[in-house]
C-alpha positions as CSV (number, residue, x, y, z in Angstrom):
1,M,35.9,80.6,162.8
2,A,38.3,77.8,161.8
3,G,36.5,75.3,164.1
4,L,33.2,76.5,162.7
5,G,34.5,76.0,159.1
6,R,35.7,72.5,159.9
7,A,32.3,71.7,161.5
8,S,30.5,73.1,158.5
9,A,32.7,71.0,156.1
10,T,32.0,67.8,158.1
11,V,28.2,68.4,158.2
12,A,28.2,69.4,154.5
13,A,30.1,66.4,153.4
14,G,27.9,64.0,155.4
15,T,24.7,65.8,154.4
16,M,25.7,65.7,150.7
17,A,26.5,62.0,150.8
18,S,23.4,61.1,152.7
19,R,21.2,63.2,150.4
20,I,22.8,61.7,147.3
21,T,22.2,58.1,148.6
22,G,18.7,59.2,149.7
23,L,18.0,60.4,146.2
24,I,19.2,57.0,144.8
25,R,17.0,55.3,147.4
26,N,13.9,57.1,146.3
27,I,14.7,56.5,142.6
28,V,14.9,52.8,143.3
29,L,11.7,53.1,145.3
30,T,9.9,54.7,142.3
31,V,11.1,51.9,140.1
32,A,9.5,49.4,142.6
33,V,6.2,51.1,143.2
34,G,5.9,54.0,140.7
35,T,5.1,57.7,141.4
36,V,2.6,59.6,139.2
37,G,-0.6,57.7,138.9
38,A,0.6,54.7,141.1
39,K,-1.7,53.8,144.0
40,A,0.9,51.6,145.6
41,A,3.4,54.5,145.7
42,D,0.8,56.8,147.3
43,S,0.0,54.1,149.9
44,F,3.7,53.6,150.8
45,A,4.3,57.3,150.8
46,I,1.6,57.9,153.5
47,A,2.6,54.9,155.6
48,N,6.2,55.9,155.7
49,Q,5.3,59.6,156.1
50,L,3.5,59.1,159.4
51,P,6.7,58.6,161.4
52,N,8.7,60.9,159.1
53,S,6.4,63.8,159.7
54,V,6.7,63.6,163.4
55,F,10.5,63.2,163.1
56,A,10.8,66.3,160.9
57,L,8.8,68.5,163.2
58,I,10.6,67.2,166.4
59,S,14.1,67.5,164.9
60,S,13.5,71.1,163.7
61,G,11.5,72.2,166.7
62,L,11.3,70.5,170.0
63,L,14.8,69.0,170.1
64,A,16.8,71.6,168.2
65,G,14.8,74.5,169.6
66,V,14.7,73.5,173.3
67,I,17.4,70.9,174.0
68,V,20.5,72.5,172.3
69,P,20.4,75.8,174.3
70,Q,19.9,73.8,177.5
71,I,22.8,71.4,176.9
72,V,25.1,74.3,175.8
73,K,24.3,76.0,179.0
74,A,24.9,72.9,181.1
75,V,28.2,72.1,179.4
76,K,29.4,75.7,180.1
77,T,28.2,76.1,183.6
78,H,28.0,72.6,185.3
79,D,31.0,71.1,187.0
80,D,30.4,67.7,185.3
81,R,30.1,69.3,181.8
82,G,26.4,68.4,181.7
83,D,26.7,64.7,182.3
84,A,24.0,64.5,184.9
85,F,21.7,66.8,183.0
86,V,22.1,64.8,179.7
87,S,21.5,61.5,181.6
88,K,18.2,62.7,183.1
89,L,17.1,64.3,179.8
90,L,17.9,61.3,177.8
91,T,16.1,59.0,180.2
92,L,13.0,61.1,180.1
93,G,13.2,61.4,176.3
94,V,13.4,57.7,175.7
95,L,10.3,57.1,178.0
96,A,8.4,59.8,176.2
97,L,9.3,58.3,172.8
98,L,8.2,54.8,173.8
99,F,4.9,56.2,174.9
100,V,4.3,58.2,171.8
101,T,5.3,55.3,169.5
102,A,2.9,52.9,171.4
103,V,0.0,55.3,171.1
104,A,0.7,55.8,167.3
105,V,0.7,52.1,166.6
106,V,-2.6,51.6,168.4
107,A,-4.0,54.6,166.6
108,A,-2.8,53.4,163.2
109,P,-6.3,52.9,161.7
110,V,-7.3,56.4,162.8
111,L,-4.1,57.9,161.4
112,V,-4.6,56.2,158.0
113,E,-8.2,57.4,157.8
114,I,-7.0,60.9,158.5
115,Y,-4.3,60.9,155.9
116,A,-5.8,58.5,153.3
117,G,-9.5,59.2,153.6
118,E,-9.9,59.8,149.9
119,F,-8.3,56.4,149.0
120,T,-10.2,53.4,147.7
121,D,-10.8,50.6,150.2
122,E,-8.0,48.5,148.7
123,A,-5.5,51.3,148.9
124,K,-6.5,52.1,152.5
125,S,-6.0,48.4,153.5
126,L,-2.5,48.5,151.9
127,T,-1.7,51.7,153.6
128,L,-2.7,50.4,157.0
129,A,-0.7,47.2,156.6
130,L,2.4,49.2,155.7
131,A,1.8,51.6,158.5
132,Y,2.0,48.9,161.1
133,W,5.5,48.1,159.8
134,C,6.6,51.8,159.5
135,L,5.2,53.4,162.7
136,P,7.8,51.9,165.0
137,Q,10.3,54.1,163.2
138,L,8.9,56.9,165.5
139,L,11.0,55.6,168.4
140,F,14.2,55.4,166.4
141,Y,13.7,58.6,164.5
142,G,13.3,60.3,167.9
143,L,16.4,58.6,169.4
144,Y,18.4,59.7,166.3
145,A,17.2,63.3,166.7
146,L,17.7,63.4,170.5
147,V,21.1,61.8,170.6
148,G,22.2,63.7,167.5
149,E,21.4,67.1,169.0
150,I,23.2,66.1,172.2
151,L,26.3,65.3,170.1
152,N,25.9,68.6,168.1
153,A,25.6,70.6,171.3
154,N,29.0,69.0,172.4
155,R,30.5,70.0,169.0
156,V,30.5,66.5,167.6
157,F,28.7,67.2,164.3
158,G,29.8,64.4,162.0
159,P,27.8,61.3,163.1
160,F,24.4,63.1,162.9
161,A,25.1,64.0,159.3
162,W,26.7,60.7,158.2
163,S,24.6,58.0,159.8
164,P,21.6,58.3,157.4
165,I,23.9,56.9,154.7
166,V,23.7,53.5,156.3
167,N,19.9,53.8,156.4
168,N,19.8,54.6,152.7
169,V,22.1,51.7,151.7
170,I,19.9,49.3,153.6
171,S,16.8,50.7,151.9
172,I,18.4,50.6,148.5
173,A,19.3,46.9,149.0
174,G,15.8,46.0,150.3
175,F,13.9,47.8,147.5
176,G,16.3,46.2,145.0
177,V,15.4,42.8,146.4
178,F,11.7,43.7,146.0
179,I,12.3,44.6,142.3
180,A,14.2,41.4,141.8
181,L,11.4,39.3,143.3
182,F,8.3,41.1,142.2
183,G,9.3,43.7,139.6
184,T,7.4,47.0,139.4
185,Y,4.2,46.8,141.3
186,E,2.1,50.0,141.1
187,A,-1.4,48.6,141.9
188,A,-2.9,48.7,145.4
189,T,-4.3,45.1,145.1
190,G,-2.6,41.8,145.1
191,W,0.0,42.6,147.7
192,T,1.1,39.5,149.7
193,T,2.2,39.5,153.3
194,G,5.8,38.9,152.2
195,M,5.7,42.0,149.9
196,I,4.4,44.2,152.6
197,A,6.9,42.9,155.2
198,L,9.8,43.4,152.7
199,M,8.9,47.0,151.9
200,G,7.9,48.1,155.4
201,G,10.5,46.1,157.2
202,T,13.3,47.5,155.0
203,A,12.2,51.1,155.7
204,T,12.2,50.5,159.5
205,L,15.4,48.5,159.7
206,G,17.3,51.3,158.1
207,I,16.1,53.8,160.7
208,V,17.0,51.4,163.6
209,V,20.6,51.1,162.4
210,Q,20.8,54.9,161.7
211,A,19.9,55.6,165.3
212,G,22.0,52.9,166.8
213,I,25.2,54.2,165.1
214,L,25.1,57.4,167.1
215,F,25.6,55.7,170.4
216,L,29.1,54.7,169.3
217,F,30.2,58.3,169.5
218,W,29.5,59.1,173.2
219,R,33.2,59.0,174.1
220,R,34.1,61.6,171.5
221,A,31.6,63.9,173.1
222,G,33.2,63.3,176.6
223,L,29.8,62.1,177.9
224,H,29.3,59.7,180.7
225,V,25.6,58.9,180.6
226,R,23.5,56.4,182.6
227,P,19.8,56.0,183.2
228,D,18.6,58.6,185.7
229,F,15.0,58.9,186.8
230,R,15.6,61.8,189.2
231,W,14.3,64.6,187.1
232,R,13.9,67.1,189.8
233,G,16.2,70.1,189.4
234,I,16.9,69.8,185.6
235,G,14.5,72.6,184.7
236,L,11.5,70.6,183.6
237,R,9.2,73.5,184.2
238,Q,11.2,75.8,181.9
239,I,11.7,73.0,179.3
240,G,8.0,72.2,179.5
241,R,7.1,75.9,178.9
242,L,9.4,76.1,175.9
243,A,8.4,72.6,174.6
244,G,4.7,73.4,175.1
245,W,4.8,76.0,172.4
246,T,6.8,73.7,170.2
247,F,4.3,70.9,170.8
248,L,1.6,73.2,169.5
249,M,3.7,73.9,166.4
250,V,3.8,70.1,165.9
251,V,0.0,69.9,166.2
252,V,-0.7,72.7,163.7
253,G,1.9,71.3,161.3
254,Q,0.4,67.9,161.5
255,V,-3.1,69.2,161.0
256,A,-2.0,71.2,157.9
257,G,-0.1,68.3,156.5
258,A,-3.1,66.0,157.1
259,F,-5.3,68.3,155.1
260,Q,-2.9,68.3,152.2
261,V,-2.3,64.6,152.0
262,N,-5.9,63.7,152.5
263,I,-7.1,66.1,149.8
264,V,-4.5,65.2,147.2
265,G,-5.5,61.6,147.7
266,A,-8.5,62.3,145.4
267,A,-5.9,62.3,142.6
268,S,-4.3,59.0,143.5
269,G,-4.4,56.7,140.5
270,P,-5.2,59.0,137.6
271,A,-2.7,61.8,138.4
272,A,0.1,63.1,140.6
273,A,-0.8,62.6,144.3
274,G,1.0,61.9,147.6
275,A,4.0,60.1,146.3
276,T,4.6,62.9,143.8
277,L,4.4,65.5,146.4
278,Q,6.8,63.6,148.6
279,N,9.4,63.0,146.0
280,A,9.2,66.5,144.6
281,W,9.7,67.8,148.1
282,L,12.7,65.6,148.4
283,L,14.3,67.2,145.3
284,F,13.2,70.7,146.6
285,M,14.8,70.0,150.0
286,L,18.1,68.6,148.6
287,P,19.9,72.0,148.2
288,F,18.3,73.2,151.4
289,S,19.7,70.3,153.3
290,V,23.1,70.5,151.8
291,I,23.7,74.2,151.9
292,V,21.4,75.7,154.5
293,L,21.5,72.9,157.1
294,S,25.3,72.4,156.6
295,L,26.0,76.1,157.2
296,G,23.3,76.7,159.7
297,T,23.8,73.8,162.1
298,P,27.2,74.9,163.4
299,Y,26.0,78.5,163.3
300,Y,23.1,77.6,165.6
301,T,25.5,76.4,168.3
302,K,27.4,79.6,168.0
303,L,24.2,81.7,168.1
304,S,23.3,79.9,171.3
305,E,26.7,80.8,172.8
306,H,26.3,84.4,171.8
307,V,22.8,84.6,173.3
308,A,24.1,83.1,176.6
309,E,26.8,85.8,176.6
310,G,24.3,88.5,176.0
311,R,26.0,89.7,172.7
312,T,23.2,90.8,170.5
313,D,25.6,92.5,168.1
314,A,27.3,89.1,167.5
315,V,23.9,87.4,167.0
316,T,22.9,89.9,164.3
317,A,26.4,89.6,162.7
318,D,26.0,85.8,162.6
319,L,22.6,86.1,161.1
320,S,23.7,88.5,158.4
321,S,26.8,86.3,157.5
322,L,24.6,83.2,157.3
323,T,22.0,84.9,155.1
324,R,24.6,86.3,152.6
325,T,26.5,83.0,152.3
326,V,23.3,80.9,151.9
327,G,21.9,83.5,149.4
328,I,24.7,83.3,146.9
329,F,24.5,79.5,146.8
330,M,20.7,79.2,146.8
331,V,19.9,81.8,144.1
332,G,22.2,79.9,141.6
333,I,20.7,76.6,142.6
334,L,17.2,77.9,142.2
335,A,18.0,79.0,138.6
336,A,19.6,75.7,137.8
337,M,16.8,73.6,139.2
338,A,14.1,75.7,137.6
339,V,15.4,75.2,134.0
340,A,16.4,71.5,134.6
341,A,13.1,70.6,136.3
342,V,11.8,68.2,133.6
343,P,15.0,66.2,133.2
344,L,15.3,66.0,137.0
345,S,11.8,64.8,137.2
346,R,12.5,62.0,134.7
347,L,14.6,60.3,137.3
348,F,11.4,59.6,139.3
349,T,9.0,58.8,136.5
350,P,8.6,56.1,133.8
351,T,7.6,58.4,130.9
352,P,8.2,61.9,129.7
353,E,4.5,62.8,130.1
354,K,4.7,61.9,133.8
355,A,8.0,63.7,134.1
356,V,6.2,66.9,133.1
357,A,3.4,66.4,135.7
358,F,6.1,65.8,138.3
359,A,8.1,68.9,137.2
360,L,5.0,71.2,137.6
361,V,4.8,70.1,141.2
362,L,8.5,70.7,141.8
363,A,8.3,74.2,140.2
364,A,5.4,75.1,142.5
365,Y,7.6,74.2,145.5
366,L,10.6,76.1,144.1
367,V,8.7,79.4,144.3
368,A,9.5,79.5,148.1
369,L,13.0,78.0,148.0
370,L,14.7,81.4,148.9
371,P,12.3,82.5,151.7
372,L,12.4,79.0,153.3
373,S,16.2,79.1,153.2
374,F,16.5,82.5,154.8
375,Q,13.9,81.7,157.4
376,F,16.0,78.9,158.9
377,G,18.4,81.5,160.4
378,L,15.5,83.6,161.8
379,Q,13.8,80.6,163.4
380,R,17.1,79.3,164.9
381,T,17.7,82.8,166.3
382,F,14.4,82.7,168.1
383,Y,15.2,79.2,169.5
384,A,18.6,80.5,170.7
385,L,16.7,83.3,172.5
386,K,14.7,80.5,174.2
387,D,11.6,81.9,172.5
388,T,9.4,79.1,171.0
389,R,6.1,81.1,171.4
390,T,6.8,83.5,168.6
391,P,7.7,80.8,166.1
392,F,4.5,79.0,167.0
393,F,2.4,82.1,166.1
394,Y,3.9,82.6,162.7
395,T,3.8,78.9,162.1
396,L,0.1,78.9,163.0
397,V,-0.5,81.6,160.3
398,Q,1.4,79.4,157.8
399,A,-0.6,76.3,158.7
400,V,-3.9,78.2,158.3
401,L,-2.8,79.4,154.9
402,V,-1.8,75.8,153.9
403,I,-5.2,74.5,155.0
404,A,-7.0,77.3,153.3
405,T,-5.2,76.8,150.0
406,A,-5.7,73.0,150.1
407,V,-9.4,73.3,150.9
408,T,-9.8,75.9,148.1
409,A,-8.1,73.5,145.6
410,S,-10.4,70.7,146.7
411,A,-13.5,73.0,146.3
412,L,-12.3,74.0,142.8
413,L,-11.8,70.3,141.9
414,S,-15.3,69.5,143.1
415,A,-16.8,72.4,141.1
416,G,-15.0,71.1,138.0
417,I,-12.9,74.2,137.7
418,L,-9.6,72.6,138.6
419,P,-8.6,69.5,136.6
420,V,-7.5,66.6,138.8
421,T,-4.1,66.7,137.0
422,W,-3.5,70.1,138.6
423,L,-4.6,69.3,142.1
424,A,-1.1,68.4,143.4
425,V,0.4,71.5,141.7
426,A,-2.2,73.7,143.4
427,I,-1.5,72.2,146.8
428,A,2.3,72.6,146.4
429,L,1.8,76.2,145.3
430,G,-0.3,76.9,148.3
431,Q,2.5,75.5,150.5
432,S,4.9,78.0,148.9
433,V,2.6,81.0,149.4
434,A,2.2,80.0,153.0
435,N,6.0,79.7,153.4
436,I,6.6,83.2,151.9
437,V,4.1,84.8,154.3
438,Q,5.7,82.9,157.2
439,F,9.1,84.3,156.3
440,A,7.8,87.8,156.2
441,L,6.2,87.5,159.6
442,A,9.3,85.9,161.1
443,L,11.4,88.8,159.9
444,L,9.1,91.4,161.3
445,L,8.7,89.7,164.7
446,L,12.5,89.0,165.2
447,R,13.1,92.7,164.5
448,R,10.6,93.6,167.2
449,R,12.3,91.2,169.6
450,I,16.0,92.3,169.2
451,G,15.9,95.5,167.2
452,P,17.5,96.2,163.8
453,L,18.7,92.9,162.2
454,G,21.4,94.5,160.0
455,L,20.2,92.5,157.0
456,G,20.1,95.4,154.5
457,D,23.5,94.6,152.9
458,A,22.6,90.9,152.8
459,F,19.3,91.5,151.0
460,R,21.0,94.0,148.5
461,G,23.5,91.2,147.8
462,I,20.7,88.8,147.2
463,L,19.1,91.2,144.7
464,R,22.4,91.3,142.8
465,F,22.4,87.5,142.8
466,L,18.9,87.4,141.3
467,L,19.9,89.8,138.5
468,A,22.8,87.5,137.7
469,A,20.6,84.4,137.8
470,I,18.2,85.7,135.0
471,P,20.7,85.4,132.1
472,A,22.1,82.3,133.6
473,A,18.6,80.7,133.6
474,A,18.1,81.9,130.1
475,A,21.3,80.1,129.0
476,G,20.2,76.9,130.8
477,W,16.7,77.0,129.2
478,G,18.2,77.6,125.8
479,L,20.3,74.4,126.2
480,F,17.2,72.4,127.3
481,I,15.4,73.6,124.1
482,L,18.6,72.7,122.1
483,F,18.4,69.2,123.5
484,G,14.9,68.9,122.1
485,G,12.8,70.0,125.1
486,V,10.2,67.6,126.5
487,D,10.5,65.5,123.4
488,G,14.3,65.4,123.4
489,W,16.9,62.9,124.5
490,A,17.3,64.5,128.0
491,V,13.8,63.4,128.9
492,S,13.7,60.1,127.0
493,E,15.1,57.8,129.8
494,R,15.9,58.0,133.5
495,L,19.7,57.9,133.0
496,L,19.6,60.4,130.2
497,G,17.5,62.6,132.4
498,F,20.3,62.7,134.9
499,V,22.8,63.5,132.2
500,G,20.6,66.2,130.8
501,A,19.9,67.8,134.2
502,A,23.6,67.8,135.0
503,L,24.5,69.6,131.7
504,I,21.7,72.1,131.9
505,G,22.2,72.8,135.6
506,G,26.0,73.0,135.2
507,V,25.8,75.5,132.4
508,T,23.4,77.6,134.4
509,L,25.7,77.7,137.4
510,L,28.8,78.4,135.3
511,V,27.1,81.4,133.7
512,Y,25.8,82.6,137.1
513,G,29.2,82.3,138.7
514,G,30.8,84.0,135.6
515,I,28.5,87.0,135.8
516,L,29.2,87.4,139.5
517,A,32.9,87.3,138.9
518,L,32.7,89.7,136.0
519,F,31.0,92.3,138.2
520,R,33.4,91.5,141.1
521,T,30.6,90.7,143.4
522,P,32.1,90.9,146.9
523,E,30.0,88.0,148.3
524,L,31.7,85.7,145.8
525,G,34.8,85.7,147.9
526,V,32.7,84.5,150.9
527,A,31.3,81.7,148.8
528,F,34.8,80.6,147.7
529,R,36.0,80.6,151.3
530,A,33.0,78.5,152.3
531,V,33.7,76.0,149.5
532,R,37.4,75.8,150.4
533,R,36.4,75.0,154.0
534,F,34.3,72.1,152.7
535,L,37.2,70.6,150.8
536,P,39.3,67.8,152.3
537,G,42.4,69.0,154.2
538,R,41.1,72.5,154.7
């Protein structure tokens, strides 16, 4: 467990640093092109989302779900510690990524029409121009994910978590240059070739460097890799069977996402739209990335090892331990983010009124923070069992619900029942409802697959955490009201929004931790040990 703790600490520190710099990156971006009611921001959000969407789905599905178990098995059972297998797999992966990237670039006009069909002609033209600069990121996002998972499978966890920092620094510098040269530019018209090249080129350059850095760590993984086109014998049929279901997950996820982005495009200009959804999702995913991914990534390698050894009892023990540890952190963070939502949103918006609009979208996402956090362990357990078919089916249900809620919101908008200012909120809330249903299905199906999951104690602990979070949230909300609420100093400026959010969130977490300590909550000791493992020198 000491090795697991050190790995978790490395991933947590890198993830925390990359998410913080990523947050700064997006704040600088919002200064450059705006957020709520800014057509340029919505255009860039879609153009940059095209490669990001594929990367997110591949890294959480195809690569993590299919490649890691195969590499772990090769490392343990092959005489060369998997060198030949990884060489062949990497060669095949690079060729596939080149093909997919080329197809995406050629199909850019079609992709823009799918995602930005509700935009004005001027906004569509800007989106397409930016997309041509951003779509090549697909190749480098894929390389980053593929090489990173290979390193993770060989217990080299740090580079995958730390390399995005360089990407963020490059983006911050590039967007800063844009602000220095052109100021804030929220309109979709009047963009010059130089402006487009600077924004799109900056985003892509950062991803190129982020992927390239990982290749410097092959020696630490003990790998000796070379191009190898002899793919016979590496289990392509089995990988194809597993990846086939994951590919279908990618398809349904992309379709659902396209519906959301296209429909919310009707609000671009007068209200919150694509850029707001994207930045609110960034805030929503920040604690998920730092806590859940940091703890879960090393656990997944361990889960794969236990599955390979046939130790179902160890698998359920790992799942219970991960759920309890994630739960005690995420419940407190949920309370803190809920009461500090408006000051947090001020970081991304130019006025208090737009901060409120942003905060409503963030609050709609927060509804599903806990189910999404707990589902991570369930999904990775399926992947460790080499079962990608079951995750496809419950993801299909989620995608259908996402589409249904988005289409319903669009119909209500057309009927004049739903104001355009609430469209993005409705779509975000629909996403949360779908995530909750997805979690419930995953729980049921995993229990059918391996039997009792032993999560009773974990969920009873989470209930105790929620009871402690209620008075903690009340204390934080009281402080927000004391600061003047929406009209107070904590929402008056971007920097003051950060200070206000830190104070409100900090008080909420202190009260939450104090209540848990007062009632001698046993899981608090687990949380302290987890924090100690994250500290330097531990």
